[in-house]
PDB file of N, CA, C, O and CB in Angstrom:
ATOM      1  N   MET A   1       0.836  -1.176   0.000  1.00  0.00           N
ATOM      2  CA  MET A   1       0.000   0.000   0.000  1.00  0.00           C
ATOM      3  C   MET A   1       0.886   1.246   0.000  1.00  0.00           C
ATOM      4  O   MET A   1       1.918   1.283   0.671  1.00  0.00           O
ATOM      5  CB  MET A   1      -0.954  -0.006   1.214  1.00  0.00           C
ATOM      6  N   SER A   2       0.488   2.230  -0.733  1.00  0.00           N
ATOM      7  CA  SER A   2       1.266   3.459  -0.790  1.00  0.00           C
ATOM      8  C   SER A   2       0.451   4.627  -0.237  1.00  0.00           C
ATOM      9  O   SER A   2      -0.768   4.555  -0.085  1.00  0.00           O
ATOM     10  CB  SER A   2       1.715   3.749  -2.233  1.00  0.00           C
ATOM     11  N   ALA A   3       1.177   5.704   0.056  1.00  0.00           N
ATOM     12  CA  ALA A   3       0.550   6.919   0.571  1.00  0.00           C
ATOM     13  C   ALA A   3       1.360   8.113   0.099  1.00  0.00           C
ATOM     14  O   ALA A   3       2.509   7.970  -0.319  1.00  0.00           O
ATOM     15  CB  ALA A   3       0.448   6.892   2.130  1.00  0.00           C
ATOM     16  N   ASP A   4       0.758   9.287   0.166  1.00  0.00           N
ATOM     17  CA  ASP A   4       1.449  10.514  -0.176  1.00  0.00           C
ATOM     18  C   ASP A   4       2.179  11.032   1.061  1.00  0.00           C
ATOM     19  O   ASP A   4       1.615  11.114   2.151  1.00  0.00           O
ATOM     20  CB  ASP A   4       0.459  11.574  -0.726  1.00  0.00           C
ATOM     21  N   TYR A   5       3.450  11.377   0.859  1.00  0.00           N
ATOM     22  CA  TYR A   5       4.280  11.890   1.945  1.00  0.00           C
ATOM     23  C   TYR A   5       4.741  13.300   1.608  1.00  0.00           C
ATOM     24  O   TYR A   5       5.068  13.610   0.463  1.00  0.00           O
ATOM     25  CB  TYR A   5       5.495  10.964   2.199  1.00  0.00           C
ATOM     26  N   TYR A   6       4.760  14.144   2.630  1.00  0.00           N
ATOM     27  CA  TYR A   6       5.208  15.524   2.530  1.00  0.00           C
ATOM     28  C   TYR A   6       6.646  15.551   3.034  1.00  0.00           C
ATOM     29  O   TYR A   6       6.920  15.217   4.186  1.00  0.00           O
ATOM     30  CB  TYR A   6       4.278  16.509   3.350  1.00  0.00           C
ATOM     31  N   ILE A   7       7.557  15.953   2.153  1.00  0.00           N
ATOM     32  CA  ILE A   7       8.975  15.952   2.473  1.00  0.00           C
ATOM     33  C   ILE A   7       9.489  17.379   2.394  1.00  0.00           C
ATOM     34  O   ILE A   7       9.250  18.079   1.410  1.00  0.00           O
ATOM     35  CB  ILE A   7       9.769  15.020   1.519  1.00  0.00           C
ATOM     36  N   THR A   8      10.189  17.804   3.425  1.00  0.00           N
ATOM     37  CA  THR A   8      10.744  19.160   3.433  1.00  0.00           C
ATOM     38  C   THR A   8      12.243  19.106   3.705  1.00  0.00           C
ATOM     39  O   THR A   8      12.730  18.298   4.496  1.00  0.00           O
ATOM     40  CB  THR A   8      10.033  20.042   4.493  1.00  0.00           C
ATOM     41  N   LEU A   9      12.945  19.987   3.025  1.00  0.00           N
ATOM     42  CA  LEU A   9      14.351  20.257   3.282  1.00  0.00           C
ATOM     43  C   LEU A   9      14.416  21.732   3.638  1.00  0.00           C
ATOM     44  O   LEU A   9      13.997  22.578   2.848  1.00  0.00           O
ATOM     45  CB  LEU A   9      15.280  19.895   2.036  1.00  0.00           C
ATOM     46  N   SER A  10      14.934  22.050   4.811  1.00  0.00           N
ATOM     47  CA  SER A  10      14.948  23.452   5.197  1.00  0.00           C
ATOM     48  C   SER A  10      16.241  23.816   5.907  1.00  0.00           C
ATOM     49  O   SER A  10      16.804  23.041   6.681  1.00  0.00           O
ATOM     50  CB  SER A  10      13.759  23.766   6.084  1.00  0.00           C
ATOM     51  N   GLY A  11      16.688  25.035   5.609  1.00  0.00           N
ATOM     52  CA  GLY A  11      17.828  25.645   6.278  1.00  0.00           C
ATOM     53  C   GLY A  11      17.360  26.958   6.863  1.00  0.00           C
ATOM     54  O   GLY A  11      16.168  27.136   7.115  1.00  0.00           O
ATOM     55  N   CYS A  12      18.264  27.864   7.078  1.00  0.00           N
ATOM     56  CA  CYS A  12      17.905  29.138   7.720  1.00  0.00           C
ATOM     57  C   CYS A  12      16.928  29.968   6.901  1.00  0.00           C
ATOM     58  O   CYS A  12      15.909  30.425   7.419  1.00  0.00           O
ATOM     59  CB  CYS A  12      19.148  29.949   7.975  1.00  0.00           C
ATOM     60  N   ASP A  13      17.233  30.161   5.643  1.00  0.00           N
ATOM     61  CA  ASP A  13      16.436  31.109   4.865  1.00  0.00           C
ATOM     62  C   ASP A  13      15.806  30.496   3.627  1.00  0.00           C
ATOM     63  O   ASP A  13      15.335  31.219   2.749  1.00  0.00           O
ATOM     64  CB  ASP A  13      17.284  32.267   4.459  1.00  0.00           C
ATOM     65  N   ASP A  14      15.792  29.192   3.549  1.00  0.00           N
ATOM     66  CA  ASP A  14      15.222  28.539   2.382  1.00  0.00           C
ATOM     67  C   ASP A  14      14.554  27.237   2.769  1.00  0.00           C
ATOM     68  O   ASP A  14      14.923  26.594   3.752  1.00  0.00           O
ATOM     69  CB  ASP A  14      16.292  28.290   1.330  1.00  0.00           C
ATOM     70  N   LYS A  15      13.557  26.861   1.970  1.00  0.00           N
ATOM     71  CA  LYS A  15      12.819  25.634   2.240  1.00  0.00           C
ATOM     72  C   LYS A  15      12.347  25.064   0.911  1.00  0.00           C
ATOM     73  O   LYS A  15      11.843  25.794   0.058  1.00  0.00           O
ATOM     74  CB  LYS A  15      11.614  25.890   3.203  1.00  0.00           C
ATOM     75  N   THR A  16      12.514  23.760   0.740  1.00  0.00           N
ATOM     76  CA  THR A  16      11.989  23.066  -0.429  1.00  0.00           C
ATOM     77  C   THR A  16      11.024  22.012   0.074  1.00  0.00           C
ATOM     78  O   THR A  16      11.340  21.239   0.978  1.00  0.00           O
ATOM     79  CB  THR A  16      13.134  22.431  -1.296  1.00  0.00           C
ATOM     80  N   GLU A  17       9.831  21.992  -0.529  1.00  0.00           N
ATOM     81  CA  GLU A  17       8.774  21.065  -0.109  1.00  0.00           C
ATOM     82  C   GLU A  17       8.292  20.278  -1.323  1.00  0.00           C
ATOM     83  O   GLU A  17       8.081  20.841  -2.397  1.00  0.00           O
ATOM     84  CB  GLU A  17       7.586  21.831   0.562  1.00  0.00           C
ATOM     85  N   ILE A  18       8.122  18.974  -1.141  1.00  0.00           N
ATOM     86  CA  ILE A  18       7.555  18.141  -2.210  1.00  0.00           C
ATOM     87  C   ILE A  18       6.617  17.114  -1.594  1.00  0.00           C
ATOM     88  O   ILE A  18       6.676  16.824  -0.399  1.00  0.00           O
ATOM     89  CB  ILE A  18       8.679  17.436  -3.034  1.00  0.00           C
ATOM     90  N   VAL A  19       5.759  16.578  -2.435  1.00  0.00           N
ATOM     91  CA  VAL A  19       4.901  15.460  -2.053  1.00  0.00           C
ATOM     92  C   VAL A  19       5.261  14.296  -2.969  1.00  0.00           C
ATOM     93  O   VAL A  19       5.304  14.447  -4.190  1.00  0.00           O
ATOM     94  CB  VAL A  19       3.363  15.831  -2.156  1.00  0.00           C
ATOM     95  N   LEU A  20       5.515  13.148  -2.377  1.00  0.00           N
ATOM     96  CA  LEU A  20       5.819  11.937  -3.137  1.00  0.00           C
ATOM     97  C   LEU A  20       4.904  10.811  -2.689  1.00  0.00           C
ATOM     98  O   LEU A  20       4.592  10.681  -1.506  1.00  0.00           O
ATOM     99  CB  LEU A  20       7.300  11.533  -2.966  1.00  0.00           C
ATOM    100  N   ASN A  21       4.485  10.011  -3.632  1.00  0.00           N
ATOM    101  CA  ASN A  21       3.719   8.820  -3.315  1.00  0.00           C
ATOM    102  C   ASN A  21       4.717   7.688  -3.122  1.00  0.00           C
ATOM    103  O   ASN A  21       5.450   7.330  -4.044  1.00  0.00           O
ATOM    104  CB  ASN A  21       2.668   8.484  -4.437  1.00  0.00           C
ATOM    105  N   LEU A  22       4.739   7.127  -1.916  1.00  0.00           N
ATOM    106  CA  LEU A  22       5.723   6.106  -1.554  1.00  0.00           C
ATOM    107  C   LEU A  22       5.044   4.912  -0.915  1.00  0.00           C
ATOM    108  O   LEU A  22       4.017   5.046  -0.249  1.00  0.00           O
ATOM    109  CB  LEU A  22       6.778   6.680  -0.605  1.00  0.00           C
ATOM    110  N   ASP A  23       5.638   3.730  -1.128  1.00  0.00           N
ATOM    111  CA  ASP A  23       5.170   2.590  -0.353  1.00  0.00           C
ATOM    112  C   ASP A  23       5.911   2.620   0.990  1.00  0.00           C
ATOM    113  O   ASP A  23       6.802   3.447   1.187  1.00  0.00           O
ATOM    114  CB  ASP A  23       5.409   1.225  -1.124  1.00  0.00           C
ATOM    115  N   GLU A  24       5.555   1.747   1.885  1.00  0.00           N
ATOM    116  CA  GLU A  24       6.115   1.798   3.239  1.00  0.00           C
ATOM    117  C   GLU A  24       7.623   1.578   3.250  1.00  0.00           C
ATOM    118  O   GLU A  24       8.330   2.219   4.027  1.00  0.00           O
ATOM    119  CB  GLU A  24       5.444   0.761   4.119  1.00  0.00           C
ATOM    120  N   ALA A  25       8.123   0.688   2.408  1.00  0.00           N
ATOM    121  CA  ALA A  25       9.567   0.434   2.357  1.00  0.00           C
ATOM    122  C   ALA A  25      10.313   1.687   1.885  1.00  0.00           C
ATOM    123  O   ALA A  25      11.361   2.028   2.432  1.00  0.00           O
ATOM    124  CB  ALA A  25       9.876  -0.761   1.419  1.00  0.00           C
ATOM    125  N   GLN A  26       9.779   2.362   0.882  1.00  0.00           N
ATOM    126  CA  GLN A  26      10.406   3.594   0.400  1.00  0.00           C
ATOM    127  C   GLN A  26      10.379   4.672   1.479  1.00  0.00           C
ATOM    128  O   GLN A  26      11.365   5.379   1.685  1.00  0.00           O
ATOM    129  CB  GLN A  26       9.701   4.097  -0.871  1.00  0.00           C
ATOM    130  N   ALA A  27       9.256   4.791   2.157  1.00  0.00           N
ATOM    131  CA  ALA A  27       9.143   5.782   3.230  1.00  0.00           C
ATOM    132  C   ALA A  27      10.140   5.488   4.343  1.00  0.00           C
ATOM    133  O   ALA A  27      10.725   6.412   4.908  1.00  0.00           O
ATOM    134  CB  ALA A  27       7.713   5.807   3.795  1.00  0.00           C
ATOM    135  N   ASP A  28      10.340   4.214   4.663  1.00  0.00           N
ATOM    136  CA  ASP A  28      11.318   3.844   5.692  1.00  0.00           C
ATOM    137  C   ASP A  28      12.727   4.253   5.289  1.00  0.00           C
ATOM    138  O   ASP A  28      13.492   4.748   6.117  1.00  0.00           O
ATOM    139  CB  ASP A  28      11.269   2.338   5.957  1.00  0.00           C
ATOM    140  N   VAL A  29      13.077   4.049   4.013  1.00  0.00           N
ATOM    141  CA  VAL A  29      14.401   4.453   3.535  1.00  0.00           C
ATOM    142  C   VAL A  29      14.569   5.965   3.667  1.00  0.00           C
ATOM    143  O   VAL A  29      15.612   6.438   4.117  1.00  0.00           O
ATOM    144  CB  VAL A  29      14.610   4.013   2.065  1.00  0.00           C
ATOM    145  N   LEU A  30      13.547   6.719   3.276  1.00  0.00           N
ATOM    146  CA  LEU A  30      13.641   8.175   3.395  1.00  0.00           C
ATOM    147  C   LEU A  30      13.716   8.623   4.848  1.00  0.00           C
ATOM    148  O   LEU A  30      14.409   9.592   5.159  1.00  0.00           O
ATOM    149  CB  LEU A  30      12.451   8.835   2.716  1.00  0.00           C
ATOM    150  N   ARG A  31      13.018   7.938   5.736  1.00  0.00           N
ATOM    151  CA  ARG A  31      13.101   8.281   7.165  1.00  0.00           C
ATOM    152  C   ARG A  31      14.529   8.069   7.682  1.00  0.00           C
ATOM    153  O   ARG A  31      15.058   8.893   8.428  1.00  0.00           O
ATOM    154  CB  ARG A  31      12.095   7.427   7.993  1.00  0.00           C
ATOM    155  N   LYS A  32      15.144   6.952   7.274  1.00  0.00           N
ATOM    156  CA  LYS A  32      16.531   6.693   7.670  1.00  0.00           C
ATOM    157  C   LYS A  32      17.455   7.754   7.096  1.00  0.00           C
ATOM    158  O   LYS A  32      18.346   8.251   7.785  1.00  0.00           O
ATOM    159  CB  LYS A  32      16.977   5.294   7.209  1.00  0.00           C
ATOM    160  N   PHE A  33      17.241   8.097   5.844  1.00  0.00           N
ATOM    161  CA  PHE A  33      18.039   9.134   5.196  1.00  0.00           C
ATOM    162  C   PHE A  33      17.888  10.457   5.943  1.00  0.00           C
ATOM    163  O   PHE A  33      18.879  11.126   6.236  1.00  0.00           O
ATOM    164  CB  PHE A  33      17.623   9.299   3.717  1.00  0.00           C
ATOM    165  N   ALA A  34      16.659  10.828   6.249  1.00  0.00           N
ATOM    166  CA  ALA A  34      16.397  12.078   6.972  1.00  0.00           C
ATOM    167  C   ALA A  34      17.080  12.059   8.339  1.00  0.00           C
ATOM    168  O   ALA A  34      17.664  13.058   8.758  1.00  0.00           O
ATOM    169  CB  ALA A  34      14.876  12.301   7.137  1.00  0.00           C
ATOM    170  N   SER A  35      17.007  10.946   9.016  1.00  0.00           N
ATOM    171  CA  SER A  35      17.631  10.835  10.329  1.00  0.00           C
ATOM    172  C   SER A  35      19.133  11.059  10.233  1.00  0.00           C
ATOM    173  O   SER A  35      19.701  11.787  11.047  1.00  0.00           O
ATOM    174  CB  SER A  35      17.339   9.467  10.948  1.00  0.00           C
ATOM    175  N   ARG A  36      19.780  10.447   9.256  1.00  0.00           N
ATOM    176  CA  ARG A  36      21.234  10.615   9.087  1.00  0.00           C
ATOM    177  C   ARG A  36      21.588  12.046   8.700  1.00  0.00           C
ATOM    178  O   ARG A  36      22.552  12.611   9.214  1.00  0.00           O
ATOM    179  CB  ARG A  36      21.767   9.644   8.024  1.00  0.00           C
ATOM    180  N   ILE A  37      20.811  12.629   7.795  1.00  0.00           N
ATOM    181  CA  ILE A  37      21.048  14.021   7.392  1.00  0.00           C
ATOM    182  C   ILE A  37      20.933  14.932   8.613  1.00  0.00           C
ATOM    183  O   ILE A  37      21.791  15.784   8.844  1.00  0.00           O
ATOM    184  CB  ILE A  37      20.042  14.460   6.284  1.00  0.00           C
ATOM    185  N   ASN A  38      19.881  14.748   9.381  1.00  0.00           N
ATOM    186  CA  ASN A  38      19.645  15.611  10.538  1.00  0.00           C
ATOM    187  C   ASN A  38      20.722  15.439  11.613  1.00  0.00           C
ATOM    188  O   ASN A  38      21.069  16.398  12.302  1.00  0.00           O
ATOM    189  CB  ASN A  38      18.272  15.318  11.133  1.00  0.00           C
ATOM    190  N   GLU A  39      21.249  14.222  11.756  1.00  0.00           N
ATOM    191  CA  GLU A  39      22.352  13.988  12.692  1.00  0.00           C
ATOM    192  C   GLU A  39      23.597  14.769  12.276  1.00  0.00           C
ATOM    193  O   GLU A  39      24.306  15.310  13.125  1.00  0.00           O
ATOM    194  CB  GLU A  39      22.674  12.486  12.778  1.00  0.00           C
ATOM    195  N   ARG A  40      23.859  14.827  10.983  1.00  0.00           N
ATOM    196  CA  ARG A  40      25.061  15.492  10.463  1.00  0.00           C
ATOM    197  C   ARG A  40      24.895  16.997  10.361  1.00  0.00           C
ATOM    198  O   ARG A  40      25.887  17.725  10.321  1.00  0.00           O
ATOM    199  CB  ARG A  40      25.417  14.933   9.104  1.00  0.00           C
ATOM    200  N   SER A  41      23.668  17.474  10.318  1.00  0.00           N
ATOM    201  CA  SER A  41      23.410  18.912  10.203  1.00  0.00           C
ATOM    202  C   SER A  41      23.390  19.521  11.604  1.00  0.00           C
ATOM    203  O   SER A  41      22.332  19.841  12.147  1.00  0.00           O
ATOM    204  CB  SER A  41      22.060  19.188   9.454  1.00  0.00           C
ATOM    205  N   GLY A  42      24.561  19.670  12.160  1.00  0.00           N
ATOM    206  CA  GLY A  42      24.672  20.117  13.538  1.00  0.00           C
ATOM    207  C   GLY A  42      24.567  21.617  13.727  1.00  0.00           C
ATOM    208  O   GLY A  42      24.227  22.082  14.815  1.00  0.00           O
ATOM    209  N   PHE A  43      24.855  22.383  12.683  1.00  0.00           N
ATOM    210  CA  PHE A  43      24.791  23.826  12.799  1.00  0.00           C
ATOM    211  C   PHE A  43      23.393  24.313  12.454  1.00  0.00           C
ATOM    212  O   PHE A  43      22.664  23.661  11.707  1.00  0.00           O
ATOM    213  CB  PHE A  43      25.832  24.489  11.894  1.00  0.00           C
ATOM    214  N   GLU A  44      23.032  25.444  12.994  1.00  0.00           N
ATOM    215  CA  GLU A  44      21.672  25.970  12.869  1.00  0.00           C
ATOM    216  C   GLU A  44      21.197  26.099  11.417  1.00  0.00           C
ATOM    217  O   GLU A  44      20.049  25.770  11.119  1.00  0.00           O
ATOM    218  CB  GLU A  44      21.592  27.315  13.539  1.00  0.00           C
ATOM    219  N   CYS A  45      22.054  26.568  10.517  1.00  0.00           N
ATOM    220  CA  CYS A  45      21.618  26.835   9.141  1.00  0.00           C
ATOM    221  C   CYS A  45      21.791  25.658   8.188  1.00  0.00           C
ATOM    222  O   CYS A  45      21.409  25.755   7.022  1.00  0.00           O
ATOM    223  CB  CYS A  45      22.370  28.005   8.602  1.00  0.00           C
ATOM    224  N   GLN A  46      22.348  24.566   8.650  1.00  0.00           N
ATOM    225  CA  GLN A  46      22.484  23.415   7.768  1.00  0.00           C
ATOM    226  C   GLN A  46      21.104  22.805   7.515  1.00  0.00           C
ATOM    227  O   GLN A  46      20.234  22.847   8.385  1.00  0.00           O
ATOM    228  CB  GLN A  46      23.450  22.362   8.378  1.00  0.00           C
ATOM    229  N   PRO A  47      20.907  22.241   6.324  1.00  0.00           N
ATOM    230  CA  PRO A  47      19.585  21.710   5.978  1.00  0.00           C
ATOM    231  C   PRO A  47      19.140  20.576   6.902  1.00  0.00           C
ATOM    232  O   PRO A  47      19.935  19.742   7.337  1.00  0.00           O
ATOM    233  CB  PRO A  47      19.588  21.220   4.546  1.00  0.00           C
ATOM    234  N   LYS A  48      17.871  20.584   7.171  1.00  0.00           N
ATOM    235  CA  LYS A  48      17.214  19.510   7.923  1.00  0.00           C
ATOM    236  C   LYS A  48      16.129  18.919   7.028  1.00  0.00           C
ATOM    237  O   LYS A  48      15.557  19.625   6.198  1.00  0.00           O
ATOM    238  CB  LYS A  48      16.609  20.038   9.285  1.00  0.00           C
ATOM    239  N   MET A  49      15.847  17.651   7.189  1.00  0.00           N
ATOM    240  CA  MET A  49      14.847  16.967   6.366  1.00  0.00           C
ATOM    241  C   MET A  49      13.767  16.378   7.265  1.00  0.00           C
ATOM    242  O   MET A  49      14.057  15.798   8.312  1.00  0.00           O
ATOM    243  CB  MET A  49      15.504  15.854   5.499  1.00  0.00           C
ATOM    244  N   LYS A  50      12.521  16.536   6.840  1.00  0.00           N
ATOM    245  CA  LYS A  50      11.388  15.949   7.553  1.00  0.00           C
ATOM    246  C   LYS A  50      10.526  15.183   6.555  1.00  0.00           C
ATOM    247  O   LYS A  50      10.433  15.556   5.386  1.00  0.00           O
ATOM    248  CB  LYS A  50      10.550  17.047   8.286  1.00  0.00           C
ATOM    249  N   ILE A  51       9.909  14.130   7.018  1.00  0.00           N
ATOM    250  CA  ILE A  51       8.977  13.350   6.203  1.00  0.00           C
ATOM    251  C   ILE A  51       7.768  12.995   7.066  1.00  0.00           C
ATOM    252  O   ILE A  51       7.906  12.522   8.195  1.00  0.00           O
ATOM    253  CB  ILE A  51       9.662  12.055   5.629  1.00  0.00           C
ATOM    254  N   ALA A  52       6.581  13.235   6.508  1.00  0.00           N
ATOM    255  CA  ALA A  52       5.331  12.929   7.216  1.00  0.00           C
ATOM    256  C   ALA A  52       4.257  12.665   6.177  1.00  0.00           C
ATOM    257  O   ALA A  52       4.383  13.091   5.028  1.00  0.00           O
ATOM    258  CB  ALA A  52       4.907  14.099   8.180  1.00  0.00           C
ATOM    259  N   GLU A  53       3.213  11.973   6.567  1.00  0.00           N
ATOM    260  CA  GLU A  53       2.108  11.780   5.624  1.00  0.00           C
ATOM    261  C   GLU A  53       1.538  13.139   5.246  1.00  0.00           C
ATOM    262  O   GLU A  53       1.357  14.016   6.091  1.00  0.00           O
ATOM    263  CB  GLU A  53       0.999  10.868   6.233  1.00  0.00           C
ATOM    264  N   ALA A  54       1.262  13.292   3.961  1.00  0.00           N
ATOM    265  CA  ALA A  54       0.791  14.572   3.432  1.00  0.00           C
ATOM    266  C   ALA A  54      -0.688  14.790   3.727  1.00  0.00           C
ATOM    267  O   ALA A  54      -1.485  13.852   3.725  1.00  0.00           O
ATOM    268  CB  ALA A  54       1.035  14.645   1.930  1.00  0.00           C
ATOM    269  N   THR A  55      -1.031  16.040   3.979  1.00  0.00           N
ATOM    270  CA  THR A  55      -2.432  16.426   4.104  1.00  0.00           C
ATOM    271  C   THR A  55      -2.971  16.742   2.707  1.00  0.00           C
ATOM    272  O   THR A  55      -2.197  16.915   1.766  1.00  0.00           O
ATOM    273  CB  THR A  55      -2.600  17.654   5.067  1.00  0.00           C
ATOM    274  N   GLN A  56      -4.263  16.814   2.579  1.00  0.00           N
ATOM    275  CA  GLN A  56      -4.869  17.159   1.289  1.00  0.00           C
ATOM    276  C   GLN A  56      -4.405  18.540   0.827  1.00  0.00           C
ATOM    277  O   GLN A  56      -4.154  18.748  -0.359  1.00  0.00           O
ATOM    278  CB  GLN A  56      -6.409  17.119   1.386  1.00  0.00           C
ATOM    279  N   ARG A  57      -4.295  19.461   1.746  1.00  0.00           N
ATOM    280  CA  ARG A  57      -3.843  20.817   1.413  1.00  0.00           C
ATOM    281  C   ARG A  57      -2.415  20.793   0.852  1.00  0.00           C
ATOM    282  O   ARG A  57      -2.120  21.484  -0.122  1.00  0.00           O
ATOM    283  CB  ARG A  57      -3.911  21.730   2.663  1.00  0.00           C
ATOM    284  N   GLN A  58      -1.537  20.004   1.462  1.00  0.00           N
ATOM    285  CA  GLN A  58      -0.158  19.892   0.980  1.00  0.00           C
ATOM    286  C   GLN A  58      -0.105  19.256  -0.410  1.00  0.00           C
ATOM    287  O   GLN A  58       0.692  19.666  -1.255  1.00  0.00           O
ATOM    288  CB  GLN A  58       0.685  19.070   1.967  1.00  0.00           C
ATOM    289  N   ILE A  59      -0.948  18.263  -0.642  1.00  0.00           N
ATOM    290  CA  ILE A  59      -1.003  17.616  -1.955  1.00  0.00           C
ATOM    291  C   ILE A  59      -1.455  18.617  -3.011  1.00  0.00           C
ATOM    292  O   ILE A  59      -0.871  18.684  -4.092  1.00  0.00           O
ATOM    293  CB  ILE A  59      -1.954  16.394  -1.927  1.00  0.00           C
ATOM    294  N   GLU A  60      -2.482  19.387  -2.708  1.00  0.00           N
ATOM    295  CA  GLU A  60      -2.977  20.389  -3.660  1.00  0.00           C
ATOM    296  C   GLU A  60      -1.936  21.467  -3.938  1.00  0.00           C
ATOM    297  O   GLU A  60      -1.765  21.879  -5.086  1.00  0.00           O
ATOM    298  CB  GLU A  60      -4.257  21.034  -3.131  1.00  0.00           C
ATOM    299  N   ALA A  61      -1.242  21.924  -2.906  1.00  0.00           N
ATOM    300  CA  ALA A  61      -0.202  22.950  -3.087  1.00  0.00           C
ATOM    301  C   ALA A  61       0.937  22.408  -3.945  1.00  0.00           C
ATOM    302  O   ALA A  61       1.473  23.127  -4.788  1.00  0.00           O
ATOM    303  CB  ALA A  61       0.343  23.424  -1.716  1.00  0.00           C
ATOM    304  N   ASP A  62       1.308  21.154  -3.739  1.00  0.00           N
ATOM    305  CA  ASP A  62       2.374  20.543  -4.527  1.00  0.00           C
ATOM    306  C   ASP A  62       1.957  20.417  -5.988  1.00  0.00           C
ATOM    307  O   ASP A  62       2.751  20.691  -6.888  1.00  0.00           O
ATOM    308  CB  ASP A  62       2.743  19.165  -3.957  1.00  0.00           C
ATOM    309  N   THR A  63       0.726  20.007  -6.224  1.00  0.00           N
ATOM    310  CA  THR A  63       0.211  19.883  -7.594  1.00  0.00           C
ATOM    311  C   THR A  63       0.254  21.234  -8.296  1.00  0.00           C
ATOM    312  O   THR A  63       0.644  21.314  -9.461  1.00  0.00           O
ATOM    313  CB  THR A  63      -1.234  19.326  -7.591  1.00  0.00           C
ATOM    314  N   GLN A  64      -0.138  22.279  -7.610  1.00  0.00           N
ATOM    315  CA  GLN A  64      -0.099  23.633  -8.189  1.00  0.00           C
ATOM    316  C   GLN A  64       1.332  24.083  -8.455  1.00  0.00           C
ATOM    317  O   GLN A  64       1.596  24.711  -9.480  1.00  0.00           O
ATOM    318  CB  GLN A  64      -0.792  24.635  -7.255  1.00  0.00           C
ATOM    319  N   ALA A  65       2.257  23.776  -7.556  1.00  0.00           N
ATOM    320  CA  ALA A  65       3.659  24.168  -7.735  1.00  0.00           C
ATOM    321  C   ALA A  65       4.280  23.449  -8.925  1.00  0.00           C
ATOM    322  O   ALA A  65       5.038  24.053  -9.683  1.00  0.00           O
ATOM    323  CB  ALA A  65       4.467  23.872  -6.463  1.00  0.00           C
ATOM    324  N   VAL A  66       3.973  22.187  -9.097  1.00  0.00           N
ATOM    325  CA  VAL A  66       4.491  21.421 -10.233  1.00  0.00           C
ATOM    326  C   VAL A  66       3.949  22.002 -11.535  1.00  0.00           C
ATOM    327  O   VAL A  66       4.697  22.161 -12.500  1.00  0.00           O
ATOM    328  CB  VAL A  66       4.113  19.922 -10.108  1.00  0.00           C
ATOM    329  N   ALA A  67       2.671  22.315 -11.570  1.00  0.00           N
ATOM    330  CA  ALA A  67       2.069  22.895 -12.774  1.00  0.00           C
ATOM    331  C   ALA A  67       2.680  24.261 -13.087  1.00  0.00           C
ATOM    332  O   ALA A  67       2.943  24.568 -14.250  1.00  0.00           O
ATOM    333  CB  ALA A  67       0.544  23.025 -12.603  1.00  0.00           C
ATOM    334  N   ALA A  68       2.907  25.076 -12.067  1.00  0.00           N
ATOM    335  CA  ALA A  68       3.501  26.402 -12.274  1.00  0.00           C
ATOM    336  C   ALA A  68       4.922  26.277 -12.810  1.00  0.00           C
ATOM    337  O   ALA A  68       5.316  27.028 -13.702  1.00  0.00           O
ATOM    338  CB  ALA A  68       3.500  27.209 -10.960  1.00  0.00           C
ATOM    339  N   ALA A  69       5.686  25.339 -12.276  1.00  0.00           N
ATOM    340  CA  ALA A  69       7.065  25.140 -12.745  1.00  0.00           C
ATOM    341  C   ALA A  69       7.079  24.657 -14.191  1.00  0.00           C
ATOM    342  O   ALA A  69       7.914  25.095 -14.981  1.00  0.00           O
ATOM    343  CB  ALA A  69       7.804  24.130 -11.844  1.00  0.00           C
ATOM    344  N   ALA A  70       6.165  23.763 -14.541  1.00  0.00           N
ATOM    345  CA  ALA A  70       6.079  23.268 -15.917  1.00  0.00           C
ATOM    346  C   ALA A  70       5.693  24.395 -16.864  1.00  0.00           C
ATOM    347  O   ALA A  70       6.227  24.495 -17.968  1.00  0.00           O
ATOM    348  CB  ALA A  70       5.061  22.115 -16.020  1.00  0.00           C
ATOM    349  N   ASN A  71       4.771  25.238 -16.432  1.00  0.00           N
ATOM    350  CA  ASN A  71       4.334  26.368 -17.250  1.00  0.00           C
ATOM    351  C   ASN A  71       5.483  27.355 -17.452  1.00  0.00           C
ATOM    352  O   ASN A  71       5.686  27.857 -18.558  1.00  0.00           O
ATOM    353  CB  ASN A  71       3.128  27.074 -16.598  1.00  0.00           C
ATOM    354  N   GLU A  72       6.225  27.630 -16.396  1.00  0.00           N
ATOM    355  CA  GLU A  72       7.361  28.546 -16.487  1.00  0.00           C
ATOM    356  C   GLU A  72       8.431  27.991 -17.434  1.00  0.00           C
ATOM    357  O   GLU A  72       9.001  28.727 -18.239  1.00  0.00           O
ATOM    358  CB  GLU A  72       7.961  28.796 -15.089  1.00  0.00           C
ATOM    359  N   LYS A  73       8.691  26.703 -17.329  1.00  0.00           N
ATOM    360  CA  LYS A  73       9.685  26.070 -18.194  1.00  0.00           C
ATOM    361  C   LYS A  73       9.240  26.142 -19.646  1.00  0.00           C
ATOM    362  O   LYS A  73      10.054  26.388 -20.536  1.00  0.00           O
ATOM    363  CB  LYS A  73       9.919  24.607 -17.778  1.00  0.00           C
ATOM    364  N   GLU A  74       7.944  25.926 -19.890  1.00  0.00           N
ATOM    365  CA  GLU A  74       7.397  25.964 -21.238  1.00  0.00           C
ATOM    366  C   GLU A  74       7.515  27.361 -21.840  1.00  0.00           C
ATOM    367  O   GLU A  74       7.850  27.500 -23.016  1.00  0.00           O
ATOM    368  CB  GLU A  74       5.939  25.515 -21.231  1.00  0.00           C
ATOM    369  N   THR A  75       7.243  28.400 -21.043  1.00  0.00           N
ATOM    370  CA  THR A  75       7.301  29.767 -21.553  1.00  0.00           C
ATOM    371  C   THR A  75       8.746  30.220 -21.791  1.00  0.00           C
ATOM    372  O   THR A  75       8.983  31.135 -22.579  1.00  0.00           O
ATOM    373  CB  THR A  75       6.609  30.720 -20.580  1.00  0.00           C
ATOM    374  N   GLN A  76       9.710  29.587 -21.117  1.00  0.00           N
ATOM    375  CA  GLN A  76      11.118  29.929 -21.325  1.00  0.00           C
ATOM    376  C   GLN A  76      11.698  29.266 -22.556  1.00  0.00           C
ATOM    377  O   GLN A  76      12.762  29.659 -23.035  1.00  0.00           O
ATOM    378  CB  GLN A  76      11.929  29.543 -20.118  1.00  0.00           C
ATOM    379  N   SER A  77      11.007  28.263 -23.071  1.00  0.00           N
ATOM    380  CA  SER A  77      11.521  27.520 -24.246  1.00  0.00           C
ATOM    381  C   SER A  77      11.326  28.282 -25.524  1.00  0.00           C
ATOM    382  O   SER A  77      11.700  27.800 -26.593  1.00  0.00           O
ATOM    383  CB  SER A  77      10.842  26.170 -24.366  1.00  0.00           C
TER     384      SER A  77
END
């Protein structure tokens, strides 16, 4: 069974957010990855990673962001 997960990478002044559909094994790998990243990011501004099940609002925002990026790329071509 798969689910949508909200993944964030954030530092002091920047944040990247995505939604990915993952099965439980994939989500476990990302959780381990996030844990290791967060252990190594000892300074305040170093990136931190979080993973959690996505809310409907987060899924909709991600869908809109993907569409906007595709539209921007298309207009630049």
